[in-house]
N, CA, C and O of each residue as an XYZ file, in Angstrom:
752
protein
N      -7.588    -13.090    -20.909
C      -7.169    -12.628    -19.584
C      -8.236    -13.045    -18.569
O      -9.431    -12.861    -18.799
N      -7.785    -13.611    -17.437
C      -8.743    -14.101    -16.448
C      -9.148    -12.989    -15.467
O      -8.566    -11.904    -15.461
N     -10.159    -13.287    -14.641
C     -10.713    -12.299    -13.709
C      -9.677    -11.769    -12.709
O      -9.606    -10.556    -12.510
N      -8.872    -12.628    -12.072
C      -7.875    -12.082    -11.132
C      -6.924    -11.085    -11.799
O      -6.582    -10.063    -11.205
N      -6.499    -11.375    -13.017
C      -5.602    -10.454    -13.717
C      -6.305     -9.147    -14.072
O      -5.696     -8.078    -14.029
N      -7.584     -9.234    -14.421
C      -8.351     -8.013    -14.702
C      -8.492     -7.162    -13.434
O      -8.429     -5.934    -13.491
N      -8.683     -7.829    -12.294
C      -8.768     -7.094    -11.023
C      -7.442     -6.400    -10.699
O      -7.434     -5.282    -10.185
N      -6.339     -7.057    -10.997
C      -5.020     -6.454    -10.775
C      -4.854     -5.202    -11.631
O      -4.392     -4.169    -11.146
N      -5.230     -5.296    -12.900
C      -5.127     -4.132    -13.797
C      -6.078     -3.032    -13.338
O      -5.726     -1.852    -13.356
N      -7.275     -3.419    -12.929
C      -8.246     -2.451    -12.412
C      -7.675     -1.711    -11.202
O      -7.861     -0.501    -11.070
N      -6.974     -2.443    -10.309
C      -6.366     -1.813     -9.138
C      -5.330     -0.774     -9.568
O      -5.232      0.290     -8.957
N      -4.566     -1.072    -10.601
C      -3.560     -0.105    -11.075
C      -4.235      1.157    -11.616
O      -3.736      2.263    -11.409
N      -5.350      0.997    -12.299
C      -6.104      2.156    -12.796
C      -6.635      2.976    -11.618
O      -6.602      4.206    -11.639
N      -7.123      2.276    -10.592
C      -7.655      2.965     -9.415
C      -6.608      3.831     -8.716
O      -6.951      4.817     -8.064
N      -5.344      3.469     -8.849
C      -4.287      4.285     -8.229
C      -4.321      5.704     -8.790
O      -4.210      6.670     -8.035
N      -4.471      5.836    -10.091
C      -4.517      7.165    -10.706
C      -5.758      7.934    -10.267
O      -5.702      9.146    -10.057
N      -6.869      7.233    -10.131
C      -8.100      7.869     -9.642
C      -7.877      8.340     -8.198
O      -8.254      9.456     -7.841
N      -7.265      7.489     -7.377
C      -6.975      7.833     -5.988
C      -6.108      9.099     -5.909
O      -6.406     10.008     -5.135
N      -5.050      9.153     -6.702
C      -4.142     10.307     -6.692
C      -4.902     11.582     -7.069
O      -4.775     12.610     -6.404
N      -5.687     11.502     -8.139
C      -6.436     12.677     -8.592
C      -7.393     13.167     -7.505
O      -7.476     14.366     -7.241
N      -8.108     12.245     -6.883
C      -9.049     12.619     -5.823
C      -8.321     13.199     -4.614
O      -8.766     14.194     -4.041
N      -7.215     12.591     -4.227
C      -6.457     13.069     -3.074
C      -5.964     14.495     -3.316
O      -6.059     15.350     -2.436
N      -5.443     14.741     -4.503
C      -4.882     16.067     -4.814
C      -5.966     17.137     -4.953
O      -5.671     18.324     -4.814
N      -7.206     16.744     -5.223
C      -8.296     17.715     -5.288
C      -8.510     18.363     -3.926
O      -8.930     19.517     -3.849
N      -8.227     17.634     -2.852
C      -8.153     18.151     -1.479
C      -9.434     18.816     -0.971
O      -9.371     19.765     -0.189
N     -10.582     18.328     -1.407
C     -11.847     18.798     -0.828
C     -12.395     17.673      0.039
O     -11.917     16.541     -0.028
N     -13.380     17.981      0.838
C     -13.985     16.942      1.673
C     -14.567     15.830      0.801
O     -14.324     14.651      1.056
N     -15.324     16.197     -0.212
C     -15.954     15.193     -1.083
C     -14.904     14.338     -1.794
O     -15.042     13.117     -1.874
N     -13.857     14.983     -2.309
C     -12.837     14.213     -3.025
C     -12.062     13.305     -2.076
O     -11.652     12.211     -2.464
N     -11.857     13.750     -0.836
C     -11.123     12.933      0.125
C     -11.956     11.729      0.561
O     -11.421     10.636      0.745
N     -13.258     11.927      0.725
C     -14.139     10.794      1.040
C     -14.133      9.808     -0.132
O     -14.071      8.594      0.063
N     -14.197     10.349     -1.345
C     -14.146      9.492     -2.532
C     -12.803      8.758     -2.612
O     -12.756      7.587     -2.986
N     -11.716      9.446     -2.263
C     -10.389      8.810     -2.257
C     -10.359      7.651     -1.272
O      -9.753      6.616     -1.549
N     -11.010      7.818     -0.120
C     -11.101      6.725      0.863
C     -11.803      5.512      0.256
O     -11.346      4.379      0.410
N     -12.910      5.758     -0.430
C     -13.647      4.657     -1.041
C     -12.842      3.996     -2.156
O     -12.834      2.770     -2.272
N     -12.168      4.796     -2.972
C     -11.350      4.239     -4.054
C     -10.220      3.390     -3.469
O      -9.932      2.302     -3.968
N      -9.585      3.893     -2.409
C      -8.522      3.115     -1.767
C      -9.088      1.805     -1.207
O      -8.460      0.754     -1.336
N     -10.264      1.866     -0.591
C     -10.892      0.657     -0.034
C     -11.195     -0.346     -1.147
O     -10.937     -1.539     -0.994
N     -11.736      0.128     -2.251
C     -12.042     -0.763     -3.376
C     -10.758     -1.386     -3.918
O     -10.713     -2.586     -4.191
N      -9.713     -0.569     -4.074
C      -8.433     -1.084     -4.565
C      -7.875     -2.135     -3.605
O      -7.348     -3.158     -4.042
N      -7.989     -1.889     -2.316
C      -7.495     -2.842     -1.322
C      -8.283     -4.145     -1.359
O      -7.715     -5.228     -1.214
N      -9.585     -4.035     -1.552
C     -10.428     -5.239     -1.636
C     -10.072     -6.049     -2.884
O     -10.075     -7.279     -2.842
N      -9.766     -5.375     -3.984
C      -9.383     -6.116     -5.192
C      -8.081     -6.869     -4.966
O      -7.855     -7.914     -5.576
N      -7.219     -6.344     -4.089
C      -5.981     -7.051     -3.763
C      -6.303     -8.401     -3.144
O      -5.698     -9.413     -3.498
N      -7.252     -8.416     -2.224
C      -7.657     -9.678     -1.597
C      -8.376    -10.572     -2.612
O      -8.085    -11.763     -2.723
N      -9.311     -9.982     -3.342
C     -10.145    -10.774     -4.250
C      -9.357    -11.451     -5.358
O      -9.608    -12.613     -5.677
N      -8.400    -10.730     -5.953
C      -7.693    -11.356     -7.075
C      -6.911    -12.580     -6.607
O      -6.866    -13.590     -7.309
N      -6.292    -12.499     -5.424
C      -5.566    -13.654     -4.894
C      -6.505    -14.794     -4.513
O      -6.229    -15.960     -4.794
N      -7.610    -14.447     -3.873
C      -8.581    -15.460     -3.448
C      -9.154    -16.202     -4.649
O      -9.196    -17.432     -4.666
N      -9.587    -15.458     -5.640
C     -10.189    -16.065     -6.835
C      -9.158    -16.899     -7.587
O      -9.457    -18.001     -8.047
N      -7.940    -16.368     -7.709
C      -6.895    -17.098     -8.435
C      -6.595    -18.440     -7.770
O      -6.425    -19.450     -8.453
N      -6.531    -18.448     -6.438
C      -6.228    -19.702     -5.728
C      -7.427    -20.656     -5.736
O      -7.276    -21.851     -5.990
N      -8.601    -20.124     -5.460
C      -9.798    -20.973     -5.357
C     -10.131    -21.670     -6.678
O     -10.521    -22.838     -6.692
N      -9.975    -20.950     -7.775
C     -10.355    -21.497     -9.073
C      -9.156    -21.874     -9.935
O      -9.285    -22.063    -11.144
N      -7.994    -21.980     -9.306
C      -6.760    -22.366     -9.990
C      -6.512    -21.507    -11.236
O      -6.264    -22.010    -12.332
N      -6.589    -20.190    -11.019
C      -6.356    -19.237    -12.110
C      -5.034    -18.482    -11.916
O      -4.877    -17.354    -12.383
N      -4.110    -19.109    -11.235
C      -2.814    -18.466    -10.955
C      -2.003    -18.455    -12.244
O      -1.826    -19.479    -12.903
N      -1.517    -17.260    -12.581
C      -0.704    -17.102    -13.786
C       0.601    -16.411    -13.426
O       0.714    -15.777    -12.376
N       1.578    -16.540    -14.303
C       2.839    -15.817    -14.087
C       2.590    -14.310    -14.088
O       3.206    -13.573    -13.318
N       1.682    -13.857    -14.958
C       1.319    -12.437    -14.986
C       0.827    -11.993    -13.613
O       1.268    -10.970    -13.090
N      -0.082    -12.759    -13.036
C      -0.627    -12.424    -11.726
C       0.424    -12.453    -10.628
O       0.435    -11.589     -9.751
N       1.305    -13.443    -10.674
C       2.348    -13.553     -9.650
C       3.262    -12.336     -9.639
O       3.731    -11.912     -8.582
N       3.513    -11.776    -10.820
C       4.425    -10.625    -10.883
C       3.659     -9.298    -10.783
O       4.112     -8.372    -10.110
N       2.504     -9.206    -11.448
C       1.789     -7.930    -11.495
C       0.995     -7.631    -10.228
O       0.824     -6.463     -9.879
N       0.507     -8.649     -9.533
C      -0.243     -8.405     -8.298
C       0.628     -7.673     -7.275
O       0.199     -6.646     -6.749
N       1.838     -8.162     -6.975
C       2.675     -7.411     -6.022
C       3.063     -6.016     -6.535
O       3.191     -5.078     -5.749
N       3.248     -5.885     -7.849
C       3.595     -4.572     -8.408
C       2.415     -3.612     -8.246
O       2.605     -2.449     -7.890
N       1.209     -4.093     -8.505
C       0.019     -3.245     -8.325
C      -0.117     -2.829     -6.866
O      -0.463     -1.684     -6.573
N       0.154     -3.761     -5.947
C       0.106     -3.434     -4.517
C       1.109     -2.332     -4.182
O       0.778     -1.361     -3.503
N       2.322     -2.497     -4.662
C       3.376     -1.516     -4.381
C       3.021     -0.161     -4.966
O       3.242      0.875     -4.340
N       2.474     -0.176     -6.160
C       2.070      1.052     -6.835
C       1.043      1.814     -5.993
O       1.147      3.028     -5.816
N       0.051      1.082     -5.479
C      -0.992      1.697     -4.651
C      -0.404      2.242     -3.349
O      -0.651      3.391     -2.985
N       0.368      1.420     -2.655
C       0.914      1.827     -1.357
C       1.901      2.988     -1.505
O       1.843      3.956     -0.747
N       2.797      2.888     -2.476
C       3.789      3.956     -2.646
C       3.137      5.268     -3.054
O       3.587      6.333     -2.630
N       2.096      5.216     -3.858
C       1.384      6.448     -4.233
C       0.823      7.120     -2.984
O       0.970      8.329     -2.806
N       0.178      6.333     -2.120
C      -0.417      6.897     -0.903
C       0.668      7.452      0.023
O       0.557      8.580      0.504
N       1.713      6.662      0.270
C       2.768      7.130      1.178
C       3.501      8.354      0.614
O       3.904      9.241      1.366
N       3.671      8.396     -0.699
C       4.306      9.559     -1.327
C       3.458     10.813     -1.091
O       3.979     11.864     -0.718
N       2.153     10.690     -1.311
C       1.255     11.823     -1.075
C       1.289     12.246      0.394
O       1.343     13.437      0.700
N       1.257     11.274      1.296
C       1.291     11.586      2.727
C       2.579     12.298      3.103
O       2.556     13.261      3.870
N       3.701     11.834      2.570
C       4.987     12.477      2.868
C       5.011     13.889      2.290
O       5.489     14.822      2.934
N       4.496     14.039      1.079
C       4.468     15.349      0.434
C       3.621     16.367      1.178
O       3.898     17.566      1.143
N       2.589     15.881      1.852
C       1.717     16.768      2.622
C       2.103     16.822      4.101
O       1.374     17.388      4.915
N       3.245     16.237      4.443
C       3.738     16.295      5.820
C       2.971     15.436      6.806
O       3.045     15.668      8.013
N       2.237     14.446      6.316
C       1.465     13.578      7.196
C       2.302     12.436      7.774
O       1.991     11.902      8.839
N       3.366     12.071      7.057
C       4.341     11.108      7.567
C       5.729     11.671      7.274
O       5.887     12.547      6.424
N       6.716     11.165      7.976
C       8.094     11.610      7.740
C       8.575     11.103      6.386
O       8.273      9.979      5.985
N       9.322     11.941      5.695
C       9.827     11.591      4.369
C      10.727     10.359      4.433
O      10.730      9.546      3.508
N      11.496     10.214      5.524
C      12.394      9.057      5.622
C      11.607      7.746      5.626
O      12.094      6.723      5.143
N      10.392      7.780      6.171
C       9.560      6.577      6.181
C       9.196      6.184      4.747
O       9.273      5.015      4.370
N       8.799      7.180      3.960
C       8.489      6.908      2.555
C       9.723      6.379      1.835
O       9.627      5.428      1.059
N      10.877      6.982      2.084
C      12.108      6.579      1.400
C      12.458      5.125      1.723
O      12.791      4.355      0.822
N      12.386      4.750      2.994
C      12.695      3.370      3.391
C      11.724      2.394      2.713
O      12.137      1.374      2.162
N      10.441      2.720      2.763
C       9.438      1.855      2.132
C       9.684      1.764      0.630
O       9.639      0.674      0.060
N       9.943      2.891     -0.009
C      10.154      2.923     -1.462
C      11.392      2.118     -1.862
O      11.358      1.383     -2.848
N      12.479      2.251     -1.107
C      13.701      1.501     -1.430
C      13.446      0.003     -1.331
O      13.855     -0.759     -2.207
N      12.770     -0.418     -0.265
C      12.476     -1.848     -0.104
C      11.604     -2.337     -1.244
O      11.893     -3.366     -1.854
N      10.542     -1.605     -1.534
C       9.607     -2.036     -2.573
C      10.277     -2.065     -3.944
O      10.072     -3.000     -4.718
N      11.074     -1.048     -4.242
C      11.772     -1.012     -5.530
C      12.792     -2.149     -5.621
O      12.939     -2.773     -6.672
N      13.490     -2.414     -4.522
C      14.487     -3.485     -4.511
C      13.862     -4.852     -4.732
O      14.351     -5.638     -5.543
N      12.789     -5.136     -4.017
C      12.115     -6.430     -4.163
C      11.539     -6.562     -5.571
O      11.626     -7.627     -6.181
N      10.956     -5.492     -6.082
C      10.399     -5.534     -7.436
C      11.502     -5.773     -8.464
O      11.321     -6.562     -9.391
N      12.639     -5.102     -8.310
C      13.768     -5.295     -9.234
C      14.240     -6.749     -9.200
O      14.508     -7.343    -10.244
N      14.341     -7.314     -8.003
C      14.765     -8.716     -7.891
C      13.745     -9.656     -8.535
O      14.121    -10.653     -9.151
N      12.471     -9.343     -8.394
C      11.434    -10.166     -9.037
C      11.556    -10.099    -10.562
O      11.404    -11.106    -11.253
N      11.833     -8.895    -11.073
C      11.959     -8.738    -12.529
C      13.201     -9.448    -13.061
O      13.168    -10.031    -14.144
N      14.289     -9.400    -12.309
C      15.511    -10.122    -12.697
C      15.224    -11.618    -12.720
O      15.620    -12.321    -13.650
N      14.531    -12.102    -11.685
C      14.183    -13.521    -11.632
C      13.277    -13.891    -12.809
O      13.405    -14.975    -13.378
N      12.370    -12.994    -13.166
C      11.458    -13.255    -14.271
C      12.219    -13.416    -15.587
O      11.855    -14.247    -16.419
N      13.280    -12.619    -15.776
C      14.104    -12.749    -16.985
C      14.734    -14.135    -17.069
O      14.976    -14.658    -18.157
N      14.997    -14.722    -15.898
C      15.572    -16.080    -15.845
C      14.467    -17.137    -15.867
O      14.732    -18.320    -15.653
N      13.226    -16.709    -16.126
C      12.061    -17.604    -16.153
C      11.745    -18.174    -14.773
O      11.200    -19.272    -14.660
N      12.086    -17.425    -13.727
C      11.822    -17.829    -12.350
C      10.868    -16.803    -11.750
O      11.228    -15.633    -11.618
N       9.670    -17.218    -11.389
C       8.668    -16.301    -10.845
C       8.677    -16.402     -9.324
O       8.526    -17.487     -8.764
N       8.856    -15.256     -8.660
C       8.891    -15.217     -7.197
C       7.566    -14.680     -6.683
O       7.280    -13.490     -6.815
N       6.772    -15.541     -6.109
C       5.467    -15.137     -5.572
C       5.660    -14.417     -4.239
O       6.712    -14.515     -3.608
N       4.622    -13.692     -3.828
C       4.666    -12.981     -2.550
C       4.740    -13.985     -1.398
O       4.149    -15.063     -1.454
N       5.484    -13.603     -0.349
C       5.640    -14.465      0.821
C       4.692    -14.003      1.916
O       4.149    -12.900      1.850
N       4.491    -14.849      2.927
C       3.527    -14.546      3.994
C       3.846    -13.256      4.739
O       2.946    -12.448      4.969
N       5.106    -13.040      5.124
C       5.438    -11.809      5.845
C       5.221    -10.591      4.952
O       4.844     -9.523      5.435
N       5.456    -10.749      3.660
C       5.171     -9.668      2.717
C       3.687     -9.346      2.677
O       3.306     -8.187      2.515
N       2.853    -10.360      2.825
C       1.408    -10.133      2.855
C       0.992     -9.425      4.144
O       0.115     -8.561      4.130
N       1.629     -9.798      5.260
C       1.358     -9.119      6.532
C       1.777     -7.653      6.422
O       1.079     -6.760      6.902
N       2.910     -7.421      5.794
C       3.395     -6.053      5.571
C       2.381     -5.258      4.764
O       2.092     -4.105      5.083
N       1.843     -5.873      3.720
C       0.859     -5.187      2.886
C      -0.396     -4.843      3.686
O      -0.933     -3.743      3.557
N      -0.862     -5.776      4.509
C      -2.043     -5.505      5.347
C      -1.752     -4.358      6.306
O      -2.602     -3.490      6.506
N      -0.555     -4.341      6.905
C      -0.210     -3.246      7.828
C      -0.188     -1.909      7.096
O      -0.589     -0.887      7.653
N       0.277     -1.912      5.855
C       0.290     -0.685      5.063
C      -1.128     -0.227      4.762
O      -1.428      0.965      4.837
N      -2.001     -1.169      4.421
C      -3.403     -0.826      4.133
C      -4.058     -0.223      5.373
O      -4.778      0.771      5.275
N      -3.811     -0.820      6.534
C      -4.385     -0.307      7.785
C      -3.882      1.109      8.052
O      -4.672      2.004      8.351
N      -2.571      1.314      7.945
C      -2.000      2.640      8.215
C      -2.546      3.686      7.245
O      -2.918      4.784      7.659
N      -2.593      3.355      5.981
C      -3.104      4.298      4.978
C      -4.578      4.611      5.261
O      -4.999      5.764      5.160
N      -5.352      3.596      5.612
C      -6.770      3.812      5.918
C      -6.946      4.743      7.110
O      -7.785      5.644      7.083
N      -6.156      4.525      8.152
C      -6.223      5.390      9.342
C      -5.876      6.827      8.973
O      -6.552      7.762      9.403
N      -4.831      7.006      8.182
C      -4.422      8.361      7.789
C      -5.506      9.021      6.938
O      -5.802     10.202      7.118
N      -6.093      8.271      6.020
C      -7.166      8.836      5.192
C      -8.369      9.240      6.043
O      -8.955     10.302      5.830
N      -8.732      8.403      6.997
C      -9.849      8.745      7.888
C      -9.506      9.990      8.702
O     -10.361     10.850      8.911
N      -8.274     10.087      9.156
C      -7.814     11.273      9.894
C      -7.962     12.535      9.033
O      -8.425     13.569      9.515
N      -7.569     12.444      7.769
C      -7.674     13.600      6.866
C      -9.141     14.012      6.709
O      -9.464     15.199      6.746
N     -10.017     13.036      6.537
C     -11.447     13.335      6.392
C     -11.973     13.994      7.665
O     -12.696     14.988      7.600
N     -11.609     13.437      8.829
C     -12.074     14.017     10.094
C     -11.567     15.440     10.285
O     -12.280     16.286     10.824
N     -10.335     15.708      9.847
C      -9.797     17.079      9.920
C     -10.628     18.035      9.074
O     -10.816     19.197      9.436
N     -11.124     17.539      7.945
C     -11.924     18.395      7.073
C     -13.344     18.581      7.627
O     -13.939     19.649      7.477
N     -13.875     17.546      8.260
C     -15.222     17.630      8.830
C     -15.218     18.471     10.101
O     -16.136     19.257     10.332
N     -14.181     18.306     10.927
C     -14.066     19.017     12.204
C     -12.772     19.828     12.235
O     -11.820     19.428     12.905
N     -12.715     20.968     11.521
C     -11.464     21.719     11.432
C     -10.946     22.212     12.787
O      -9.735     22.355     12.959
N     -11.820     22.471     13.736
C     -11.384     22.930     15.054
C     -10.647     21.860     15.834
O      -9.894     22.159     16.761
N     -10.869     20.613     15.456
C     -10.250     19.478     16.124
C      -8.732     19.543     16.039
O      -8.041     19.092     16.953
N      -8.210     20.097     14.959
C      -6.762     20.122     14.762
C      -6.105     21.357     15.358
O      -4.889     21.514     15.246
N      -6.861     22.220     15.976
C      -6.280     23.435     16.544
C      -5.376     23.136     17.740
O      -4.422     23.866     18.009
N      -5.685     22.066     18.443
C      -4.920     21.721     19.637
C      -3.969     20.579     19.338
O      -4.391     19.516     18.882
N      -2.681     20.796     19.593
C      -1.692     19.734     19.401
C      -1.770     18.738     20.554
O      -1.222     17.640     20.459
N      -2.437     19.105     21.627
C      -2.629     18.191     22.755
C      -3.876     17.380     22.448
O      -3.967     16.857     21.337
N      -4.779     17.243     23.284
C      -6.084     16.637     23.063
C      -6.114     15.456     22.122
O      -5.110     14.767     21.939
N      -7.265     15.226     21.530
C      -7.469     14.041     20.694
C      -6.622     14.067     19.430
O      -6.173     13.013     18.980
N      -6.390     15.236     18.843
C      -5.584     15.320     17.638
C      -4.159     14.836     17.910
O      -3.581     14.109     17.101
N      -3.597     15.242     19.047
C      -2.248     14.796     19.401
C      -2.177     13.294     19.582
O      -1.186     12.667     19.209
N      -3.223     12.712     20.155
C      -3.268     11.261     20.332
C      -3.352     10.544     18.982
O      -2.712      9.513     18.772
N      -4.138     11.099     18.085
C      -4.279     10.484     16.764
C      -2.949     10.539     16.022
O      -2.549      9.558     15.396
N      -2.266     11.672     16.085
C      -0.967     11.797     15.416
C       0.036     10.823     16.030
O       0.817     10.205     15.307
N       0.022     10.682     17.353
C       0.905      9.710     18.013
C       0.573      8.288     17.545
O       1.474      7.483     17.308
N      -0.720      7.985     17.414
C      -1.146      6.668     16.952
C      -0.689      6.437     15.504
O      -0.202      5.356     15.171
N      -0.846      7.442     14.657
C      -0.401      7.337     13.263
C       1.103      7.096     13.211
O       1.572      6.244     12.457
N       1.861      7.846     14.011
C       3.313      7.641     14.035
C       3.669      6.232     14.477
O       4.553      5.604     13.895
N       2.982      5.722     15.511
C       3.233      4.363     15.983
C       2.933      3.351     14.869
O       3.712      2.431     14.625
N       1.793      3.540     14.202
C       1.449      2.656     13.088
C       2.523      2.686     12.005
O       2.900      1.646     11.465
N       3.004      3.871     11.697
C       4.007      3.997     10.645
C       5.331      3.343     11.041
O       6.010      2.774     10.187
N       5.710      3.413     12.313
C       6.919      2.711     12.761
C       6.745      1.206     12.593
O       7.679      0.512     12.191
N       5.556      0.704     12.897
C       5.277     -0.721     12.707
C       5.361     -1.076     11.222
O       5.962     -2.084     10.851
N       4.755     -0.241     10.380
C       4.775     -0.471      8.932
C       6.212     -0.487      8.412
O       6.597     -1.385      7.663
N       6.993      0.500      8.808
C       8.388      0.562      8.346
C       9.159     -0.662      8.843
O       9.935     -1.259      8.096
N       8.942     -1.029     10.099
C       9.613     -2.207     10.645
C       9.261     -3.471      9.878
O      10.148     -4.236      9.500
N       7.973     -3.696      9.645
C       7.546     -4.870      8.886
C       8.064     -4.826      7.447
O       8.396     -5.859      6.865
N       8.128     -3.637      6.893
C       8.623     -3.481      5.525
C      10.086     -3.904      5.444
O      10.476     -4.639      4.536
N      10.890     -3.439      6.392
C      12.313     -3.781      6.402
C      12.500     -5.275      6.688
O      13.259     -5.952      5.995
N      11.810     -5.781      7.705
C      11.972     -7.193      8.081
C      11.536     -8.117      6.942
O      12.207     -9.109      6.658
N      10.415     -7.793      6.291
C       9.964     -8.650      5.183
C      10.928     -8.557      4.002
O      11.102     -9.529      3.268
N      11.550     -7.401      3.816
C      12.560     -7.264      2.758
C      13.787     -8.112      3.046
O      14.331     -8.749      2.144
N      14.225     -8.124      4.301
C      15.375     -8.951      4.701
C      15.022    -10.430      4.532
O      15.836    -11.211      4.039
N      13.792    -10.817      4.946
C      13.367    -12.205      4.778
C      13.349    -12.588      3.300
O      13.770    -13.686      2.936
N      12.865    -11.689      2.456
C      12.828    -11.949      1.017
C      14.238    -12.207      0.490
O      14.458    -13.143     -0.279
N      15.195    -11.370      0.909
C      16.591    -11.549      0.471
C      17.161    -12.864      0.973
O      17.840    -13.572      0.230
N      16.889    -13.197      2.232
C      17.387    -14.465      2.786
C      16.808    -15.665      2.044
O      17.529    -16.614      1.735
N      15.513    -15.624      1.758
C      14.884    -16.715      1.025
C      15.396    -16.800     -0.408
O      15.480    -17.886     -0.981
N      15.735    -15.658     -0.980
C      16.274    -15.624     -2.331
C      17.654    -16.283     -2.371
O      17.985    -16.994     -3.320
N      18.450    -16.040     -1.332
C      19.797    -16.641     -1.257
C      19.734    -18.155     -1.129
O      20.615    -18.861     -1.621
N      18.680    -18.661     -0.460
C      18.532    -20.107     -0.265
C      18.200    -20.823     -1.573
O      18.520    -22.000     -1.743
N      17.551    -20.099     -2.502
C      17.119    -20.733     -3.766
C      18.244    -20.936     -4.724
O      18.035    -21.455     -5.821
């Protein structure tokens, strides 16, 4: 097994660590969850970079890298929806798109056809990483400055509005990249 594939598997393991830390719901565990999410996100970049630079691209990597990404993002969005940090419908839309694209990739794999991630899908993933990072930082700040959340107006209200705006962008990119994936699939 090559280094990019090991990084992909490592990212999947980090998802469980992230979930455990997030659910512990203390300041220390939430800060640790931020770091684990950051490390997992960096491995997403590194495995692709290393695979391309050193010609270590494998069918395993082409299929498992996007699955590991989806696993990480869906875990975070599921937790956020469960804690009322994002609307449940946003998680549902993202989950349906991710599950649909993954199912189509697996069907293609059975036919010995590997569908690599597309550019808009990569932009979507970056937008998800940014949104999740902002939400995690918001959670940490709420724990550090509990009085900050007492006012629905003020800075807390602005942050929530910003998070909502980010999530609308994420959902939009998620849907658009899913439609593009389907259109490109029909052309093949």
